[in-house]
Structure formats: C-alpha cells, structure tokens
A tleap script that builds the chain and sets N, CA, C and O, in Angstrom:
source leaprc.protein.ff14SB
mol = sequence {
  NMET LYS ALA PHE PHE ILE SER GLY ALA ILE
  LEU PHE THR VAL ILE ILE LEU ILE LEU ALA
  PHE GLU ASN LEU GLY ILE SER ALA SER GLY
  PHE LEU PHE ILE LEU ILE PRO LEU GLU ASP
  PRO PHE PHE MET VAL LEU SER VAL ALA GLY
  ILE GLY VAL LEU ALA GLY VAL PHE TYR THR
  GLY LEU ILE THR THR LEU LEU GLN ASN HIE
  PRO GLU ASP GLU GLU ASP THR GLY SER GLU
  ALA CLEU
}
set mol.1.N position { 11.869 -47.812 139.319 }
set mol.1.CA position { 12.528 -47.620 140.463 }
set mol.1.C position { 13.611 -46.775 140.249 }
set mol.1.O position { 13.988 -46.102 141.208 }
set mol.2.N position { 14.320 -46.652 138.933 }
set mol.2.CA position { 15.877 -46.531 138.943 }
set mol.2.C position { 15.751 -45.092 138.803 }
set mol.2.O position { 16.776 -44.578 139.251 }
set mol.3.N position { 15.104 -44.400 138.462 }
set mol.3.CA position { 14.270 -43.337 137.207 }
set mol.3.C position { 14.210 -42.333 138.705 }
set mol.3.O position { 14.892 -41.308 138.743 }
set mol.4.N position { 13.452 -42.683 139.745 }
set mol.4.CA position { 13.200 -42.114 140.886 }
set mol.4.C position { 14.572 -41.814 141.805 }
set mol.4.O position { 14.789 -40.711 142.306 }
set mol.5.N position { 15.554 -43.091 141.963 }
set mol.5.CA position { 16.486 -42.882 142.588 }
set mol.5.C position { 17.679 -42.322 142.403 }
set mol.5.O position { 18.549 -42.059 143.233 }
set mol.6.N position { 17.636 -42.043 140.426 }
set mol.6.CA position { 18.632 -41.418 139.810 }
set mol.6.C position { 18.469 -39.874 140.628 }
set mol.6.O position { 19.315 -39.285 141.300 }
set mol.7.N position { 17.283 -39.536 140.352 }
set mol.7.CA position { 16.602 -38.094 140.634 }
set mol.7.C position { 17.039 -37.753 141.952 }
set mol.7.O position { 17.731 -36.836 142.393 }
set mol.8.N position { 16.527 -38.612 142.403 }
set mol.8.CA position { 16.684 -38.019 144.013 }
set mol.8.C position { 18.090 -38.014 144.053 }
set mol.8.O position { 18.413 -36.831 143.948 }
set mol.9.N position { 19.251 -38.820 144.165 }
set mol.9.CA position { 20.862 -38.508 144.767 }
set mol.9.C position { 21.449 -37.762 143.372 }
set mol.9.O position { 22.640 -38.073 143.372 }
set mol.10.N position { 21.207 -36.974 142.249 }
set mol.10.CA position { 21.336 -35.752 141.535 }
set mol.10.C position { 20.693 -34.839 142.259 }
set mol.10.O position { 21.391 -33.829 142.341 }
set mol.11.N position { 19.454 -34.711 142.945 }
set mol.11.CA position { 18.864 -33.190 143.681 }
set mol.11.C position { 19.793 -33.593 144.771 }
set mol.11.O position { 20.770 -32.845 144.749 }
set mol.12.N position { 19.855 -34.302 145.524 }
set mol.12.CA position { 20.475 -34.282 146.655 }
set mol.12.C position { 22.008 -34.125 146.618 }
set mol.12.O position { 22.713 -33.799 147.573 }
set mol.13.N position { 22.423 -34.417 145.325 }
set mol.13.CA position { 23.797 -34.014 145.180 }
set mol.13.C position { 24.150 -32.720 144.790 }
set mol.13.O position { 25.054 -32.098 145.349 }
set mol.14.N position { 23.284 -32.140 143.572 }
set mol.14.CA position { 23.698 -30.686 143.937 }
set mol.14.C position { 23.168 -29.568 145.063 }
set mol.14.O position { 23.701 -28.460 145.117 }
set mol.15.N position { 22.192 -29.908 145.861 }
set mol.15.CA position { 21.953 -29.445 146.971 }
set mol.15.C position { 23.219 -29.189 148.341 }
set mol.15.O position { 23.541 -28.453 149.274 }
set mol.16.N position { 23.511 -30.214 147.709 }
set mol.16.CA position { 25.093 -30.502 148.825 }
set mol.16.C position { 26.029 -30.036 148.331 }
set mol.16.O position { 26.925 -29.714 149.111 }
set mol.17.N position { 26.255 -29.788 146.835 }
set mol.17.CA position { 27.222 -28.707 146.328 }
set mol.17.C position { 27.178 -27.281 146.453 }
set mol.17.O position { 28.083 -26.465 146.625 }
set mol.18.N position { 25.923 -27.148 146.330 }
set mol.18.CA position { 25.724 -25.599 146.524 }
set mol.18.C position { 25.954 -25.317 147.910 }
set mol.18.O position { 26.802 -24.510 148.291 }
set mol.19.N position { 25.126 -26.048 148.744 }
set mol.19.CA position { 25.313 -25.515 150.371 }
set mol.19.C position { 26.762 -25.692 150.871 }
set mol.19.O position { 27.079 -25.203 151.956 }
set mol.20.N position { 27.545 -26.289 150.214 }
set mol.20.CA position { 29.217 -26.786 150.607 }
set mol.20.C position { 29.961 -25.473 149.957 }
set mol.20.O position { 30.922 -24.995 150.560 }
set mol.21.N position { 29.653 -25.077 149.114 }
set mol.21.CA position { 30.495 -23.638 148.353 }
set mol.21.C position { 29.588 -22.520 149.170 }
set mol.21.O position { 29.688 -21.518 148.462 }
set mol.22.N position { 29.000 -22.286 149.968 }
set mol.22.CA position { 28.476 -21.131 150.528 }
set mol.22.C position { 29.968 -20.838 151.538 }
set mol.22.O position { 30.872 -21.595 151.890 }
set mol.23.N position { 29.693 -19.305 151.791 }
set mol.23.CA position { 31.012 -18.968 152.676 }
set mol.23.C position { 30.342 -19.546 154.405 }
set mol.23.O position { 29.424 -18.814 154.776 }
set mol.24.N position { 30.548 -20.229 155.005 }
set mol.24.CA position { 30.717 -20.970 156.007 }
set mol.24.C position { 31.381 -20.153 157.270 }
set mol.24.O position { 30.862 -20.052 158.381 }
set mol.25.N position { 32.907 -19.471 156.774 }
set mol.25.CA position { 33.347 -19.034 157.487 }
set mol.25.C position { 33.051 -17.540 157.974 }
set mol.25.O position { 33.878 -16.867 158.590 }
set mol.26.N position { 31.581 -17.038 157.571 }
set mol.26.CA position { 31.081 -15.441 157.671 }
set mol.26.C position { 30.290 -15.798 158.816 }
set mol.26.O position { 29.893 -16.882 159.242 }
set mol.27.N position { 30.120 -14.219 159.333 }
set mol.27.CA position { 29.509 -14.320 160.609 }
set mol.27.C position { 27.626 -15.240 160.163 }
set mol.27.O position { 26.736 -15.072 159.330 }
set mol.28.N position { 27.806 -15.854 160.930 }
set mol.28.CA position { 26.089 -16.261 160.616 }
set mol.28.C position { 25.167 -15.379 161.257 }
set mol.28.O position { 24.094 -15.981 161.234 }
set mol.29.N position { 25.054 -14.588 161.659 }
set mol.29.CA position { 24.148 -13.314 162.248 }
set mol.29.C position { 23.186 -13.165 161.395 }
set mol.29.O position { 23.497 -12.654 160.318 }
set mol.30.N position { 21.796 -13.549 161.613 }
set mol.30.CA position { 21.124 -13.597 160.807 }
set mol.30.C position { 21.533 -13.862 159.499 }
set mol.30.O position { 21.646 -13.046 158.585 }
set mol.31.N position { 21.757 -15.113 159.474 }
set mol.31.CA position { 22.138 -15.883 157.636 }
set mol.31.C position { 20.904 -16.737 157.808 }
set mol.31.O position { 20.605 -17.566 158.667 }
set mol.32.N position { 20.155 -16.198 156.527 }
set mol.32.CA position { 19.487 -17.165 155.865 }
set mol.32.C position { 19.775 -18.363 155.056 }
set mol.32.O position { 20.070 -18.566 153.878 }
set mol.33.N position { 19.571 -19.142 156.188 }
set mol.33.CA position { 19.798 -21.094 155.481 }
set mol.33.C position { 18.594 -21.757 155.197 }
set mol.33.O position { 17.953 -22.380 156.043 }
set mol.34.N position { 18.206 -21.602 153.748 }
set mol.34.CA position { 17.016 -22.306 153.334 }
set mol.34.C position { 15.790 -21.971 153.833 }
set mol.34.O position { 14.893 -22.623 154.367 }
set mol.35.N position { 15.939 -20.798 153.544 }
set mol.35.CA position { 14.721 -19.744 154.337 }
set mol.35.C position { 14.932 -19.725 155.677 }
set mol.35.O position { 14.056 -19.002 156.151 }
set mol.36.N position { 15.582 -20.111 156.471 }
set mol.36.CA position { 15.479 -20.275 157.817 }
set mol.36.C position { 16.009 -19.651 158.723 }
set mol.36.O position { 16.515 -20.456 159.505 }
set mol.37.N position { 16.297 -17.709 159.311 }
set mol.37.CA position { 17.344 -17.731 160.026 }
set mol.37.C position { 18.123 -18.131 161.014 }
set mol.37.O position { 17.697 -18.135 162.169 }
set mol.38.N position { 19.336 -18.512 160.715 }
set mol.38.CA position { 20.002 -19.123 161.930 }
set mol.38.C position { 21.183 -18.213 162.453 }
set mol.38.O position { 21.689 -17.301 161.798 }
set mol.39.N position { 21.420 -18.459 163.277 }
set mol.39.CA position { 22.251 -18.030 164.624 }
set mol.39.C position { 23.430 -18.309 164.734 }
set mol.39.O position { 24.369 -17.561 165.006 }
set mol.40.N position { 23.421 -19.893 164.431 }
set mol.40.CA position { 24.780 -20.345 164.738 }
set mol.40.C position { 25.112 -21.720 163.446 }
set mol.40.O position { 24.362 -22.632 163.097 }
set mol.41.N position { 26.419 -21.408 163.015 }
set mol.41.CA position { 26.536 -21.989 161.720 }
set mol.41.C position { 27.154 -23.535 162.102 }
set mol.41.O position { 27.953 -24.133 161.381 }
set mol.42.N position { 26.538 -24.123 163.571 }
set mol.42.CA position { 26.424 -25.521 163.843 }
set mol.42.C position { 25.049 -26.228 163.037 }
set mol.42.O position { 24.929 -27.278 162.406 }
set mol.43.N position { 24.470 -25.562 163.242 }
set mol.43.CA position { 23.123 -25.915 162.436 }
set mol.43.C position { 22.945 -26.027 160.840 }
set mol.43.O position { 22.351 -26.757 160.046 }
set mol.44.N position { 23.596 -25.156 160.815 }
set mol.44.CA position { 23.877 -25.386 159.059 }
set mol.44.C position { 24.619 -26.534 158.627 }
set mol.44.O position { 24.384 -27.366 157.752 }
set mol.45.N position { 25.874 -26.348 159.696 }
set mol.45.CA position { 27.046 -28.062 159.285 }
set mol.45.C position { 25.775 -28.949 159.395 }
set mol.45.O position { 25.598 -29.649 158.398 }
set mol.46.N position { 24.749 -29.092 160.491 }
set mol.46.CA position { 24.134 -30.265 161.026 }
set mol.46.C position { 22.988 -30.983 159.881 }
set mol.46.O position { 22.838 -32.193 159.711 }
set mol.47.N position { 22.172 -29.767 159.098 }
set mol.47.CA position { 21.323 -29.652 158.025 }
set mol.47.C position { 22.001 -30.270 156.863 }
set mol.47.O position { 21.430 -31.174 156.253 }
set mol.48.N position { 23.373 -29.783 156.447 }
set mol.48.CA position { 23.935 -30.065 155.490 }
set mol.48.C position { 24.046 -31.850 155.736 }
set mol.48.O position { 23.349 -32.617 155.073 }
set mol.49.N position { 25.182 -32.406 156.951 }
set mol.49.CA position { 24.833 -33.480 157.167 }
set mol.49.C position { 23.453 -34.138 157.142 }
set mol.49.O position { 23.442 -35.348 156.911 }
set mol.50.N position { 22.387 -33.569 157.328 }
set mol.50.CA position { 21.328 -34.312 157.237 }
set mol.50.C position { 20.881 -34.593 155.517 }
set mol.50.O position { 20.272 -35.548 155.034 }
set mol.51.N position { 21.282 -33.723 155.041 }
set mol.51.CA position { 21.045 -33.920 153.411 }
set mol.51.C position { 21.887 -34.971 152.836 }
set mol.51.O position { 21.518 -35.811 152.015 }
set mol.52.N position { 23.111 -34.837 153.371 }
set mol.52.CA position { 24.090 -36.123 153.112 }
set mol.52.C position { 23.416 -37.117 153.124 }
set mol.52.O position { 23.133 -37.662 152.057 }
set mol.53.N position { 22.983 -37.616 154.318 }
set mol.53.CA position { 21.753 -38.988 154.675 }
set mol.53.C position { 21.136 -39.296 153.612 }
set mol.53.O position { 21.145 -40.359 152.991 }
set mol.54.N position { 20.536 -38.233 153.391 }
set mol.54.CA position { 19.392 -38.225 152.608 }
set mol.54.C position { 19.950 -38.555 150.836 }
set mol.54.O position { 19.219 -39.145 150.040 }
set mol.55.N position { 21.152 -38.117 150.529 }
set mol.55.CA position { 21.804 -38.617 149.313 }
set mol.55.C position { 22.254 -40.057 149.705 }
set mol.55.O position { 21.797 -41.001 149.059 }
set mol.56.N position { 22.763 -40.186 150.303 }
set mol.56.CA position { 23.347 -41.327 150.386 }
set mol.56.C position { 22.124 -42.835 150.661 }
set mol.56.O position { 22.428 -44.009 150.452 }
set mol.57.N position { 20.425 -42.211 151.290 }
set mol.57.CA position { 19.826 -43.727 151.144 }
set mol.57.C position { 19.889 -43.444 149.493 }
set mol.57.O position { 20.234 -44.405 148.805 }
set mol.58.N position { 19.605 -42.294 148.877 }
set mol.58.CA position { 19.497 -42.291 147.509 }
set mol.58.C position { 20.441 -43.102 146.574 }
set mol.58.O position { 19.941 -43.657 145.595 }
set mol.59.N position { 21.825 -43.209 146.825 }
set mol.59.CA position { 22.772 -43.507 146.387 }
set mol.59.C position { 22.731 -45.238 146.198 }
set mol.59.O position { 22.903 -46.003 145.249 }
set mol.60.N position { 22.350 -45.415 147.888 }
set mol.60.CA position { 22.587 -46.831 147.646 }
set mol.60.C position { 21.341 -47.884 147.550 }
set mol.60.O position { 21.477 -49.100 147.681 }
set mol.61.N position { 19.831 -47.069 147.245 }
set mol.61.CA position { 18.768 -47.580 146.452 }
set mol.61.C position { 19.352 -47.707 145.065 }
set mol.61.O position { 19.529 -48.842 144.623 }
set mol.62.N position { 19.604 -46.868 144.485 }
set mol.62.CA position { 20.245 -47.018 143.137 }
set mol.62.C position { 20.965 -47.779 143.057 }
set mol.62.O position { 20.640 -48.518 142.128 }
set mol.63.N position { 22.090 -48.175 143.639 }
set mol.63.CA position { 22.831 -49.419 143.554 }
set mol.63.C position { 22.398 -50.887 143.938 }
set mol.63.O position { 22.812 -51.949 143.475 }
set mol.64.N position { 21.306 -50.620 145.060 }
set mol.64.CA position { 20.740 -52.304 144.830 }
set mol.64.C position { 19.656 -51.868 144.139 }
set mol.64.O position { 18.918 -52.639 144.752 }
set mol.65.N position { 18.998 -51.379 143.491 }
set mol.65.CA position { 17.973 -51.913 142.314 }
set mol.65.C position { 19.155 -51.985 140.880 }
set mol.65.O position { 18.860 -52.704 139.925 }
set mol.66.N position { 20.265 -51.297 140.876 }
set mol.66.CA position { 20.960 -51.763 139.728 }
set mol.66.C position { 21.580 -53.229 140.119 }
set mol.66.O position { 21.615 -53.923 139.103 }
set mol.67.N position { 22.053 -53.883 141.205 }
set mol.67.CA position { 22.698 -55.123 141.072 }
set mol.67.C position { 21.567 -56.012 141.216 }
set mol.67.O position { 21.979 -57.170 141.140 }
set mol.68.N position { 19.995 -55.952 141.436 }
set mol.68.CA position { 19.294 -56.620 141.535 }
set mol.68.C position { 18.962 -57.628 140.386 }
set mol.68.O position { 19.111 -57.217 139.236 }
set mol.69.N position { 18.440 -59.166 140.625 }
set mol.69.CA position { 18.612 -59.659 138.729 }
set mol.69.C position { 16.907 -59.654 139.063 }
set mol.69.O position { 16.308 -60.254 139.956 }
set mol.70.N position { 16.516 -58.982 138.276 }
set mol.70.CA position { 14.894 -58.839 137.976 }
set mol.70.C position { 14.417 -59.866 136.905 }
set mol.70.O position { 14.877 -59.516 135.818 }
set mol.71.N position { 13.627 -61.067 136.789 }
set mol.71.CA position { 13.183 -61.620 135.730 }
set mol.71.C position { 12.734 -61.362 134.611 }
set mol.71.O position { 13.012 -61.943 133.562 }
set mol.72.N position { 11.721 -60.118 134.830 }
set mol.72.CA position { 11.273 -59.408 133.558 }
set mol.72.C position { 12.038 -58.604 132.736 }
set mol.72.O position { 11.679 -58.005 131.722 }
set mol.73.N position { 13.257 -58.647 133.326 }
set mol.73.CA position { 14.625 -57.798 132.391 }
set mol.73.C position { 15.283 -58.564 131.452 }
set mol.73.O position { 15.740 -58.332 130.333 }
set mol.74.N position { 15.213 -59.716 132.302 }
set mol.74.CA position { 16.505 -60.503 131.171 }
set mol.74.C position { 15.234 -61.285 130.008 }
set mol.74.O position { 14.005 -61.347 130.062 }
set mol.75.N position { 16.170 -61.751 129.095 }
set mol.75.CA position { 15.501 -62.575 127.722 }
set mol.75.C position { 14.953 -63.771 128.185 }
set mol.75.O position { 15.693 -64.528 128.813 }
set mol.76.N position { 13.422 -64.176 127.927 }
set mol.76.CA position { 13.097 -65.324 128.363 }
set mol.76.C position { 13.788 -66.755 126.894 }
set mol.76.O position { 13.727 -67.020 125.693 }
set mol.77.N position { 14.326 -67.182 128.098 }
set mol.77.CA position { 15.156 -68.524 127.262 }
set mol.77.C position { 14.230 -69.795 127.316 }
set mol.77.O position { 14.121 -70.537 126.340 }
set mol.78.N position { 13.610 -69.998 128.429 }
set mol.78.CA position { 12.412 -71.110 128.820 }
set mol.78.C position { 11.225 -71.416 127.511 }
set mol.78.O position { 10.491 -72.404 127.532 }
set mol.79.N position { 11.205 -70.355 126.379 }
set mol.79.CA position { 9.863 -71.228 125.550 }
set mol.79.C position { 11.053 -71.295 124.198 }
set mol.79.O position { 10.642 -71.127 123.050 }
set mol.80.N position { 12.127 -71.484 124.396 }
set mol.80.CA position { 12.491 -71.896 122.743 }
set mol.80.C position { 12.864 -73.524 123.014 }
set mol.80.O position { 13.360 -74.074 122.030 }
set mol.81.N position { 12.684 -74.410 124.272 }
set mol.81.CA position { 13.489 -75.147 124.189 }
set mol.81.C position { 12.137 -75.916 124.972 }
set mol.81.O position { 11.869 -76.148 126.151 }
set mol.82.N position { 11.256 -76.246 123.304 }
set mol.82.CA position { 10.327 -77.362 123.243 }
set mol.82.C position { 10.017 -78.532 123.331 }
set mol.82.O position { 8.857 -78.881 123.113 }
savepdb mol mol.pdb
quit
C-alpha cells in the first residue's frame, strides 16, 4: 500500500505543478484544459482544486500507513523466550 500511496501522491503533485505554472492570466477563450475546451478560468481553478483534494487523500493515506504499527513488520521477539 505504501508504494500505491507514494506513486499517487507524486503523480497528483506533478499534475498540480504542471497546471499551476500554466498562464492562467491569458484569455480562456477556446483554451484546452486536459483536452476539454473551456471558456471560463473558474472551471480550471476548480479542477485544479479537485486534483489537490485527490493529492491530499494520497498524502493522508501515505502518512497513516507509515504511522501504523504492523505486527508482521516487526521482528518476532516472542520465540526467543522459551
């Protein structure tokens, strides 16, 4: 699960960075945003915010899996005390 959350977090972070550095100040008339023509920059900002929410979900999942104690990950100390 750690690899899934790491790869998802990296992927969505890169997408956010690519979209954030686009020139949003230009006229959005006929602008293609992720292969969808948009007329209003509001929907571009809204979709970047949605992608940010998905990135946050992946970061939260990654942090919770890193902080959980899994008994199979720890060394077996009970077999030494015979």
